[in-house]
C-alpha positions in Angstrom: 40.8 -75.7 82.0 38.8 -72.2 82.6 37.0 -70.7 79.6 38.2 -67.3 78.6 36.3 -64.7 76.4 38.0 -62.7 73.5 36.7 -59.7 72.3 37.0 -56.3 70.7 36.0 -52.9 71.5 32.7 -51.6 71.8 30.9 -50.4 68.7 32.9 -52.9 66.8 34.3 -52.6 63.6 35.5 -55.3 61.0 38.6 -55.6 62.9 37.2 -55.9 66.3 35.0 -58.5 65.4 37.5 -60.3 63.0 40.4 -60.2 65.2 38.6 -61.9 68.2 37.4 -65.0 66.0 40.8 -65.3 64.4 42.7 -65.0 67.7 40.5 -67.2 69.3 40.8 -69.8 66.6 44.4 -69.7 66.9 44.7 -70.0 70.8 42.0 -73.1 70.5 44.3 -74.8 68.1 47.1 -74.2 70.6 45.2 -76.2 73.4 43.1 -73.1 74.9 39.5 -73.1 75.7 38.3 -69.4 74.2 35.3 -68.1 72.7 35.2 -65.0 70.5 32.5 -62.6 71.4 31.6 -59.0 70.2 30.5 -55.9 72.2 28.1 -54.9 70.0 26.4 -56.1 66.4 28.1 -56.1 63.3 27.8 -53.2 61.0 26.8 -53.0 57.3 30.4 -53.8 56.1 31.2 -56.3 58.7 27.6 -58.1 57.9 28.9 -58.1 54.2 32.2 -59.7 55.0 30.7 -62.4 57.2 28.0 -63.1 54.9 30.8 -63.2 52.0 32.8 -65.8 53.7 29.8 -67.8 55.3 31.1 -66.8 58.5 28.4 -66.5 61.5 28.9 -63.6 63.7 30.0 -63.9 67.5 27.5 -63.5 70.0 26.7 -60.0 71.7 27.6 -59.8 75.3 27.2 -56.6 77.5 28.8 -57.9 80.5 31.6 -61.0 80.9 32.0 -61.5 84.8 29.0 -63.3 84.9 30.7 -66.1 82.6 34.3 -66.2 82.9 37.1 -65.3 85.5 39.6 -64.3 82.4 39.2 -62.5 79.1 41.4 -61.6 76.3 41.6 -58.2 74.5 41.8 -57.6 70.9 42.1 -54.2 69.0 41.9 -52.0 72.0 43.2 -51.6 75.6 41.6 -48.6 76.9 38.9 -49.2 79.8 36.4 -46.8 78.2 36.3 -48.8 75.2 35.9 -51.7 76.6 33.2 -54.1 78.4 31.3 -52.6 81.2 32.4 -54.8 84.2 36.1 -55.3 82.7 37.4 -54.4 86.4 35.7 -57.6 87.6 37.7 -60.0 85.5 41.4 -60.8 84.9 43.0 -59.3 81.5 45.3 -62.3 80.5 46.1 -61.1 77.0 46.0 -58.3 74.6 46.7 -58.1 71.0 46.5 -54.4 69.8 47.5 -51.9 67.4 46.6 -48.7 69.5 48.0 -46.3 71.9 48.3 -47.7 75.6 46.1 -45.9 77.9 43.9 -46.2 80.8 45.3 -49.8 81.3 46.6 -51.7 84.1 46.6 -55.0 85.7 47.5 -56.6 88.9 49.1 -59.9 87.5 51.3 -60.3 84.6 50.0 -60.9 81.1 50.6 -61.7 77.7 50.6 -58.4 75.5 51.4 -58.1 72.3 51.2 -54.8 70.6 52.8 -53.2 67.4 52.1 -50.0 65.3 51.0 -51.8 62.2 47.4 -50.7 60.3 45.2 -53.4 61.9 45.3 -56.1 64.5 44.8 -58.9 62.1 48.2 -58.1 60.7 49.5 -58.8 63.9 47.7 -62.1 64.3 48.7 -63.2 60.8 52.2 -62.9 62.2 51.1 -65.1 65.2 50.1 -67.9 63.1 53.4 -68.3 61.6 55.2 -67.7 64.9 53.4 -70.7 66.2 53.7 -72.7 63.0 50.0 -73.0 62.3 48.1 -72.9 58.8 45.7 -70.3 58.3 42.3 -71.4 57.3 41.0 -70.1 54.3 38.0 -68.9 56.0 40.2 -67.0 58.8 42.3 -65.5 55.8 39.6 -64.1 54.1 38.1 -62.7 57.2 41.6 -60.9 58.5 42.1 -59.7 54.7 38.8 -57.8 55.0 40.0 -56.4 58.3 43.2 -55.2 57.1 41.3 -53.8 53.8 39.1 -51.7 56.4 41.5 -50.4 58.9 43.9 -49.5 56.1 40.8 -48.2 53.4 42.3 -50.7 51.1 46.1 -49.4 51.9 45.5 -45.8 51.3 45.6 -44.9 55.0 48.7 -43.5 56.6 48.8 -46.2 59.1 49.6 -48.7 56.5 53.0 -50.4 56.8 54.9 -53.0 55.0 53.5 -55.7 57.1 49.9 -55.0 56.6 50.8 -54.9 52.6 52.7 -58.4 53.1 49.7 -59.7 54.8 47.0 -58.5 52.6 49.0 -60.3 49.5 49.4 -63.5 51.7 45.7 -63.8 52.9 44.4 -62.9 49.3 46.4 -65.9 48.4 45.2 -68.2 50.7 41.5 -67.1 50.2 41.7 -67.2 46.6 40.6 -63.4 46.5 41.1 -60.3 44.2 41.9 -58.0 47.2 41.4 -55.1 45.0 38.0 -55.9 43.5 36.9 -57.4 46.8 38.3 -54.4 48.8 36.2 -51.7 47.0 33.1 -53.6 47.4 33.5 -54.2 50.9 34.4 -50.4 51.6 31.4 -49.6 49.6 29.2 -51.9 51.7 29.9 -49.7 54.5 28.7 -46.2 53.2 24.8 -46.9 52.7 24.1 -43.7 54.9 20.9 -42.8 53.6 18.8 -45.3 55.4 20.0 -44.7 58.7 19.4 -42.2 61.5 21.9 -39.9 62.5 21.9 -41.1 66.1 22.8 -44.5 64.7 25.6 -43.4 62.5 27.6 -41.3 65.1 27.3 -44.1 67.2 28.3 -46.9 64.7 32.1 -46.4 64.8 33.2 -44.3 67.8 35.4 -44.1 70.5 36.0 -42.4 73.6 39.2 -40.9 74.9 40.0 -38.8 78.3 42.3 -36.2 76.9 44.0 -33.9 79.7 40.6 -34.8 81.8 38.2 -34.2 79.3 35.8 -36.7 77.7 36.4 -36.7 74.2 34.0 -38.7 71.6 35.5 -39.4 68.2 33.3 -41.0 65.6 33.9 -41.6 61.9 31.5 -42.0 59.2 32.8 -43.3 56.0 30.9 -42.3 52.5 31.5 -41.5 48.9 30.1 -38.0 49.2 30.2 -35.8 52.6 27.4 -34.1 51.5 25.3 -37.1 52.1 25.9 -36.2 55.7 26.6 -32.5 55.8 22.9 -32.1 54.0 21.3 -33.5 57.1 23.8 -31.2 59.4 20.6 -30.2 62.0 19.5 -33.9 62.4 23.3 -34.8 63.2 23.7 -31.9 65.5 20.7 -32.5 67.6 21.9 -36.2 67.7 25.2 -35.5 69.0 23.9 -32.7 71.6 21.6 -35.6 72.6 24.8 -38.0 73.1 26.6 -35.4 74.9 24.0 -34.7 77.3 23.3 -38.6 78.0 26.9 -39.6 78.4 28.6 -36.8 80.0 31.0 -36.0 76.7 32.7 -32.6 76.8 33.5 -32.8 73.2 32.2 -34.6 70.1 34.2 -34.7 67.0 32.5 -36.3 63.9 34.9 -37.5 61.2 33.1 -37.8 57.8 35.7 -39.4 55.4 35.2 -39.9 51.6 36.7 -43.1 51.1 37.1 -42.2 47.3 39.5 -39.2 47.6 40.6 -40.1 51.2 39.6 -36.6 52.5 37.8 -35.9 55.8 35.5 -32.9 56.9 34.9 -32.8 60.6 31.8 -31.5 62.7 32.7 -30.5 66.0 30.2 -30.0 68.9 30.9 -28.9 72.7 33.9 -27.5 74.2 36.6 -26.7 74.7 37.1 -26.5 70.8 40.4 -24.1 71.1 42.5 -27.3 71.4 40.8 -28.7 68.1 41.7 -25.5 66.1 45.2 -25.7 67.5 45.8 -29.3 66.6 44.6 -28.8 63.0 45.9 -25.2 62.8 42.6 -23.8 61.4 39.5 -22.2 62.9 36.0 -23.9 62.9 34.2 -22.4 60.1 30.4 -21.0 60.6 29.0 -24.5 60.4 31.4 -25.5 63.3 33.2 -27.8 60.7 37.1 -28.4 59.5 38.1 -29.4 56.3 41.0 -32.1 56.7 42.6 -32.9 53.2 44.6 -36.3 53.4 43.2 -37.4 56.8 41.5 -40.7 56.9 43.0 -42.4 60.1 41.4 -41.5 63.5 44.5 -43.4 65.5 47.1 -41.7 63.5 46.0 -38.2 62.3 43.5 -37.2 64.6 44.1 -38.9 68.3 47.8 -37.8 68.4 47.2 -34.3 67.3 44.3 -33.8 69.9 46.1 -35.4 72.7 49.1 -32.8 72.3 46.8 -29.8 71.9 44.9 -30.8 74.8 47.8 -31.4 76.6 49.3 -28.0 75.8 46.1 -26.0 76.9 
């Protein structure tokens, strides 16, 4: 049986890495020959999770066609968020909870997409549908992914399915989800020791909006001033990233995980669709205040997409 690689998006977050691990484990129980890999090293939050549950991080790859002919995508589908040589392999499966864009295949495939808060919620369902027991370690990892993606169920992306999955997985893992979740989220907010260049790339995705290359990054913190007191450093890092990668617009979300608010720094052009999307002008510091906004997937990308299409 030919081996298949399972992986999430570039600049992987906890769900991108955990979903690959969990889905690979599920598929192998069903007789497949898969390996979970990652398109980047784990961030601080994910390292905390892997250490807590004594799990080994998947190996990092930059190309896949040199190893396999078939791949399975989790937590993404858009080409610009995937492995560099994706066009040289056959995508035979996708499990995702994002919009579908810039995606096509030459052959039929298994595609599972649901509008839930986390890919690991869907994979929890897949264990049930295949009548497989969820291992304790995998349950803890998937619990962590859902906590991360839904900000401990505070994100507007949260659904009843996510809530049910957290309750079930916490029981299997023997974890107090609330207590562990706060510790997990705080583990990902250590920003003082990191450079601006590292922070803007740690959780960032590229989107093609009306022909414009838009980069949307998110930094979680417990105090937005930890970032904006260093704004000149961040502006320099963003402008270098724009020049190097050809981004038209860079939208940096700085999210306070304690009060679920975001302040955004916007660099590049055009800014008019940004102001239209959020019904406010950029202030003198090129920033927007976005109360209650925590989700890139639900509260930023759809609004920007609509505004860019109207331009």
